[in-house]
BAVEX-997832 format. One line per 10 residues: number of its first residue (from 1); for each residue y, z, x of C-alpha. Coordinates in Angstrom, 2 decimals. Layout:
// BAVEX-997832
NUM	Y,Z,X | ...
This chain:
// BAVEX-997832
1	7.95,1.87,25.66 | 7.26,5.48,26.53 | 6.63,8.00,23.75 | 8.48,11.27,23.53 | 6.71,13.79,25.77 | 7.06,17.58,25.80 | 5.30,19.62,28.46 | 4.16,23.21,28.16 | 7.09,25.52,28.90 | 9.76,23.00,27.93
11	12.16,23.63,25.03 | 10.52,22.79,21.71 | 6.94,22.96,23.02 | 5.93,26.10,21.14 | 7.32,24.74,17.86 | 5.29,21.54,18.36 | 2.17,23.54,19.23 | 2.41,25.60,16.06 | 3.32,22.59,13.91 | 0.20,20.79,15.12
21	-1.84,22.93,12.71 | -1.30,23.15,8.95 | -3.18,26.47,8.78 | -1.00,29.57,8.92 | -3.52,30.89,11.45 | -2.67,28.94,14.59 | -5.33,29.06,17.33 | -4.33,30.63,20.62 | -4.79,27.36,22.51 | -2.23,25.10,24.14
31	-2.31,21.62,25.70 | -0.41,20.85,28.89 | 1.46,17.99,27.25 | 2.31,16.83,23.73 | 2.95,13.11,23.25 | 4.64,11.83,20.07 | 4.25,8.05,19.76 | 5.81,6.15,16.84 | 4.24,2.72,17.40 | 0.98,1.23,18.64
41	2.68,0.27,21.91 | 3.71,3.89,22.41 | 0.13,5.02,21.74 | -1.02,2.65,24.49 | 1.60,4.17,26.79 | 0.55,7.69,25.78 | -3.12,7.07,26.58 | -2.22,5.53,29.92 | 0.15,8.39,30.73 | -2.54,10.99,30.00
51	-5.10,9.09,32.06 | -2.68,8.69,34.92 | -2.25,12.46,35.02 | -5.98,13.14,34.67 | -5.51,14.90,31.32 | -8.28,14.79,28.69 | -6.93,13.63,25.33 | -7.01,15.25,21.90 | -5.60,13.51,18.82 | -3.70,14.89,15.84
61	-3.19,13.04,12.57 | -2.16,15.53,9.89 | -3.28,18.84,11.40 | -5.51,19.85,8.46 | -8.57,20.79,10.51 | -9.50,24.32,9.38 | -10.12,25.34,13.01 | -7.12,23.53,14.44 | -9.28,21.05,16.35 | -6.33,19.09,17.81
71	-5.19,22.15,19.77 | -7.14,22.43,23.01 | -6.52,24.40,26.16 | -5.14,21.96,28.70 | -5.05,18.22,28.48 | -2.75,16.03,26.40 | -2.29,16.11,22.64 | -1.40,12.70,21.19 | 0.19,13.25,17.78 | -0.05,10.05,15.71
81	1.48,11.54,12.56 | 4.58,9.40,13.23 | 2.63,6.18,12.62 | 3.34,5.98,8.90 | 3.58,2.30,8.12 | 2.08,1.22,4.80 | 1.80,-2.40,3.67 | 0.09,-3.39,0.39 | -1.21,-6.92,-0.17 | -1.61,-7.41,-3.92
91	-3.23,-10.82,-3.59 | -6.14,-9.57,-1.46 | -6.06,-6.03,-2.91 | -5.90,-4.51,0.55 | -3.61,-2.10,2.35 | -2.77,-1.52,6.00 | -1.92,2.13,6.58 | -0.93,4.12,9.64 | -2.95,7.25,10.47 | -0.05,9.54,9.49
101	0.09,8.26,5.89 | -1.23,10.89,3.49 | -3.65,10.29,0.65 | -1.02,11.38,-1.83 | 1.49,8.87,-0.48 | -1.03,6.05,-0.66 | -2.04,6.89,-4.25 | 1.60,7.13,-5.38 | 2.47,3.76,-3.81 | -0.51,2.06,-5.45
111	-0.06,3.48,-8.96 | 2.66,1.04,-10.15 | 0.33,-1.87,-9.40 | -2.67,-0.49,-11.30 | -4.53,0.06,-8.03 | -6.07,3.10,-6.40 | -8.03,4.30,-3.39 | -10.64,7.08,-3.14 | -8.21,9.46,-1.47 | -9.11,13.04,-0.61
121	-8.85,15.90,-3.05 | -5.78,17.30,-1.27 | -2.96,14.79,-1.28 | -1.15,16.15,1.77 | -4.08,15.39,4.09 | -3.45,12.43,6.38 | -5.72,9.41,6.18 | -6.70,9.65,9.86 | -9.09,12.58,9.88 | -10.13,12.07,6.26
131	-11.28,8.48,6.74 | -12.85,9.03,10.15 | -14.93,11.87,8.68 | -16.26,9.61,5.93 | -13.90,10.55,3.13 | -15.45,12.31,0.16 | -12.67,12.32,-2.38 | -12.03,11.80,-6.07 | -14.43,9.73,-8.19 | -17.05,9.59,-5.45
141	-19.78,8.84,-7.98 | -18.18,5.46,-8.75 | -16.04,4.65,-5.72 | -18.38,6.14,-3.12 | -17.17,7.57,0.17 | -13.79,6.25,1.27 | -15.11,4.97,4.58 | -17.03,2.29,2.66 | -13.62,0.75,1.96 | -12.38,0.74,5.56
151	-12.63,-2.94,6.39 | -11.06,-2.72,9.85 | -9.38,-0.29,12.23 | -6.90,-0.82,15.02 | -7.29,1.60,17.89 | -6.36,2.29,21.49 | -9.41,2.81,23.66 | -9.81,5.24,26.59 | -8.92,2.51,29.10 | -5.61,1.87,27.31
161	-6.65,-1.35,25.55 | -5.48,-1.95,21.97 | -8.34,-3.42,19.91 | -9.10,-4.42,16.34 | -12.57,-3.50,15.07 | -14.15,-5.20,12.06 | -17.60,-6.50,11.12 | -17.22,-9.55,13.40 | -15.28,-8.10,16.34 | -16.18,-4.73,17.84
171	-18.62,-3.91,15.00 | -19.89,-0.79,16.78 | -16.38,0.66,16.75 | -15.98,-0.02,13.03 | -19.37,1.57,12.44 | -18.22,4.68,14.37 | -14.92,4.77,12.46 | -16.85,4.98,9.19 | -17.84,8.64,9.45 | -17.86,9.32,13.19
181	-15.15,11.94,12.79 | -14.28,13.71,16.06 | -16.72,11.50,17.97 | -14.77,8.28,17.35 | -14.07,7.00,20.88 | -10.43,6.01,20.55 | -7.03,6.68,18.99 | -6.69,4.93,15.62 | -3.30,3.33,15.02 | -3.99,1.64,11.65
191	-6.61,1.33,8.92 | -7.16,-1.77,6.82 | -8.43,-0.70,3.39 | -10.02,-2.34,0.37 | -8.35,-1.09,-2.81 | -9.89,-0.48,-6.24 | -8.60,-0.83,-9.82 | -7.05,2.43,-11.01 | -8.95,4.22,-13.78 | -7.51,3.64,-17.22
201	-7.59,7.33,-18.06 | -8.16,10.56,-16.12 | -9.02,13.72,-18.07 | -9.90,17.31,-17.19 | -11.98,19.88,-19.04 | -11.62,23.43,-17.73 | -13.51,26.57,-18.74 | -13.08,30.08,-17.31 | -15.92,32.58,-17.73 | -16.40,36.26,-17.00
211	-18.43,36.97,-13.89 | -21.04,38.69,-16.07 | -21.92,35.27,-17.51 | -22.50,33.71,-14.10 | -26.26,33.27,-14.36 | -26.11,31.54,-17.75 | -23.22,29.30,-16.73 | -24.78,28.23,-13.43 | -28.19,27.57,-14.97 | -26.50,25.42,-17.61
221	-24.78,23.37,-14.90 | -28.15,22.79,-13.20 | -29.54,21.62,-16.55 | -26.79,19.13,-17.35 | -26.25,17.76,-13.84 | -28.81,14.92,-14.23 | -27.05,13.80,-17.43 | -23.55,13.60,-16.02 | -22.07,10.13,-15.86 | -21.18,8.82,-12.40
231	-17.49,8.92,-13.33 | -17.59,12.69,-13.87 | -17.05,15.22,-11.09 | -17.81,18.85,-11.91 | -16.59,21.74,-9.79 | -17.52,25.40,-10.14 | -15.34,27.95,-8.36 | -16.44,31.56,-7.85 | -13.38,33.58,-6.95 | -12.81,37.14,-5.86
241	-9.63,37.25,-7.93 | -10.36,38.71,-11.41 | -14.11,38.17,-10.98 | -13.98,34.87,-12.87 | -16.03,31.69,-12.65 | -14.13,28.48,-13.29 | -15.84,25.23,-14.27 | -13.82,22.03,-14.22 | -14.96,18.53,-15.10 | -12.85,15.52,-14.15
251	-13.55,12.15,-15.76 | -12.26,8.79,-14.50 | -12.70,6.54,-17.50 | -11.38,3.40,-19.16 | -9.76,5.20,-22.10 | -9.42,8.72,-23.59 | -12.43,8.62,-25.89 | -14.72,7.48,-23.07 | -13.47,10.38,-20.94 | -14.10,12.84,-23.77
261	-17.67,11.56,-24.22 | -18.34,11.78,-20.49 | -17.12,15.40,-20.41 | -19.01,16.45,-23.57 | -22.01,18.04,-21.76 | -19.66,20.77,-20.49 | -19.07,21.84,-24.11 | -22.72,22.83,-24.47 | -22.17,25.93,-22.33 | -24.26,28.99,-23.24
271	-21.45,31.52,-22.91 | -18.09,31.96,-24.58 | -15.29,30.85,-22.27 | -12.32,33.17,-21.91 | -10.13,30.13,-21.40 | -10.93,26.62,-22.57 | -9.06,23.33,-22.18 | -10.82,20.15,-23.24 | -10.24,16.59,-21.96 | -6.60,17.14,-21.06
281	-4.91,13.99,-19.69 | -4.21,13.91,-15.95 | -3.73,11.38,-13.15 | -4.50,11.04,-9.46 | -1.03,12.38,-8.51 | -1.55,15.18,-11.04 | -4.88,16.11,-9.47 | -3.22,16.24,-6.06 | -0.54,18.57,-7.43 | -3.21,20.92,-8.80
291	-5.03,21.04,-5.47 | -1.79,21.75,-3.60 | -1.54,24.95,-5.64 | -5.11,25.94,-4.67 | -4.40,25.58,-0.93 | -0.74,26.50,-0.37 | 0.58,26.14,3.18 | 1.38,29.20,5.25 | -1.70,31.26,4.35 | -4.50,31.94,6.81
301	-7.69,29.93,6.28 | -11.21,29.66,7.60 | -13.91,27.54,6.01 | -17.37,26.08,6.33 | -19.29,23.68,4.13 | -22.79,22.39,3.41 | -24.48,19.64,1.46 | -26.93,21.19,-0.99 | -29.64,20.19,-3.43 | -30.41,21.65,-6.88
311	-31.14,24.05,-8.34 | -27.84,25.60,-7.33 | -27.87,28.65,-9.63 | -29.87,30.97,-7.29 | -27.74,30.04,-4.28 | -24.43,30.40,-6.09 | -25.48,33.71,-7.64 | -26.16,35.03,-4.13 | -22.77,33.67,-3.07 | -21.12,35.41,-6.04
321	-22.38,38.74,-4.73 | -20.74,38.03,-1.36 | -17.50,36.87,-3.01 | -17.25,40.19,-4.81 | -17.00,41.89,-1.40 | -14.30,39.59,0.00 | -11.53,41.41,1.92 | -8.98,39.14,0.20 | -8.94,38.25,-3.48 | -7.80,34.74,-2.54
331	-11.19,33.86,-1.01 | -13.72,31.84,-2.98 | -16.87,29.72,-2.93 | -16.81,26.31,-4.57 | -19.52,23.79,-5.43 | -18.85,20.21,-6.46 | -21.41,18.06,-8.24 | -20.79,14.39,-7.55 | -23.48,12.19,-9.15 | -24.73,9.24,-7.08
341	-23.19,10.52,-3.85 | -26.48,10.70,-1.87 | -27.43,7.24,-3.11 | -24.07,5.81,-2.08 | -24.34,7.32,1.39 | -27.81,5.85,1.73 | -26.23,2.41,1.34 | -23.21,3.06,3.55 | -22.85,0.99,6.71 | -21.42,3.48,9.15
351	-21.92,6.72,11.00 | -21.72,8.70,7.75 | -25.37,9.51,7.22 | -25.78,12.83,5.36 | -24.91,13.87,1.83 | -26.38,15.95,-0.96 | -26.22,16.19,-4.72 | -23.66,18.99,-4.32 | -20.98,19.96,-1.84 | -20.76,23.74,-1.35
361	-17.71,25.14,0.44 | -16.89,28.70,1.48 | -13.16,29.39,1.88 | -11.76,32.57,3.41 | -8.09,32.76,2.45 | -5.83,35.65,3.39 | -2.29,36.55,4.39 | -2.21,39.35,6.97 | -3.27,38.83,10.62 | -4.83,42.29,10.47
371	-7.50,40.85,8.17 | -8.57,38.09,10.57 | -11.77,39.77,11.79 | -12.84,40.96,8.34 | -12.22,37.52,6.85 | -14.22,35.81,9.57 | -17.11,38.21,8.99 | -16.94,37.56,5.25 | -17.06,33.80,5.84 | -20.22,34.14,7.90
381	-21.82,36.20,5.12 | -20.85,33.60,2.52 | -22.27,30.78,4.63 | -25.51,32.73,5.07 | -25.77,33.07,1.28 | -25.64,29.29,0.73 | -27.76,28.36,3.75 | -31.12,28.28,1.90 | -29.92,25.29,-0.15 | -28.15,23.53,2.73
391	-29.14,20.03,3.79 | -26.71,19.40,6.61 | -22.92,19.58,6.68 | -19.88,17.36,6.20 | -17.99,16.86,9.45 | -14.64,16.63,7.66 | -14.65,20.34,6.81 | -17.50,21.87,8.81 | -16.76,24.75,11.16 | -17.74,23.17,14.48
401	-17.26,26.48,16.28 | -20.06,27.99,14.20 | -22.66,25.21,14.54 | -22.86,21.89,16.39 | -21.46,18.61,15.09 | -24.98,17.16,15.24 | -25.70,19.08,12.01 | -23.41,16.59,10.24 | -25.42,13.44,11.04 | -28.87,11.99,10.71
411	-30.59,11.98,14.13 | -30.38,8.20,14.59 | -26.69,8.15,13.69 | -25.99,10.99,16.12 | -27.73,9.10,18.94 | -25.87,5.90,18.15 | -22.52,7.72,18.08 | -23.22,9.14,21.51 | -24.06,5.66,22.80 | -20.91,4.10,21.32
421	-18.81,6.89,22.77 | -20.42,6.47,26.18 | -20.02,2.70,26.11 | -16.33,3.04,25.30 | -15.75,5.38,28.21 | -14.74,8.31,26.02 | -16.53,11.11,27.92 | -14.13,12.50,30.47 | -11.14,10.92,28.74 | -11.30,12.18,25.13
431	-12.09,15.80,24.38 | -15.55,16.31,22.88 | -15.82,17.81,19.36 | -14.34,21.27,19.13 | -16.73,23.89,20.41 | -19.16,21.41,21.98
């Protein structure tokens, strides 16, 4: 069966081109052909159609790449967002999910059964890019990166073959699917996932401080970080809006009192919080709703990220000075402390090979196209401020136009990815990572 195909210049093409990117800032790039398969068989036909026309292939899952990586000049764009099948096997505690299924949809479907999955922080992000990048989501200190729970993938290879990759068959492909991101040498049509028991109780403690208290607050976070339980994730957000610093702890515990104990170190803060909410009940769907408000669709975004090591206070204080000069008061710098993350990555079997004790992200967020250049310049300044603490980047959110994808991998993993890609025949068929 042939997938729907829309060529450049045909009715509906421009709407598809713009819809390929979630960001309100759509790159000025256009493929020659957009292919919209709904089944694995149509993906096979799409790959063969592109090859038959000599068109290099790019793949779109949910379109949440900050730089709009699926949009390339020329070639064919295969949009797999229509592959949205989701089957849950309660006996084996596994799920089979299409690449277009979002993390929020998966979490909501699992909740009635007391099951969960380490989905991304933003529920509207499709599983495809999130899992291929490694998948650092909620409760990473306990659940680890999501790619650890990818037990198999089904994919269409550059020669048009449909394959299943697991630890016994095509193990190199499964290895590449666990963190290979844009270097994965095929088009994924399904993920087979190991599920986890849902936490008994999720709670959030949130403090908002004046910017004048930044040094004391950040030094306190450095001091308590080694004492945080693995089930606690702490995020500090330094925003241009109102000059505030927000500190949020999220605990994934068995019951409310355990969550309160796990969050208690945050109550030792050295400064008086202007706003204070302690151990408020939440849920995975509730967390996704909160994040949707942080990143509303339709705005213009640019971002870059880095893994970092403590102490974070000096780096984040430098970043706070840059944030104060942001051309938009929506822009911010955020750092997430996720205990045990580096250790978990060290034991991961897959291409995912870099992590740090903290994840530092710089987000330029604005509304008017006239502020594009100023916002880009601000982002580069913010990234420069956090660079001294950087220990590599996370391919799922890294700006691959600013630095090469090799920054996101250990050298041996990078070399193995290149070899797997070469062996699968991807060069010349699949587009390379954006910008490289």
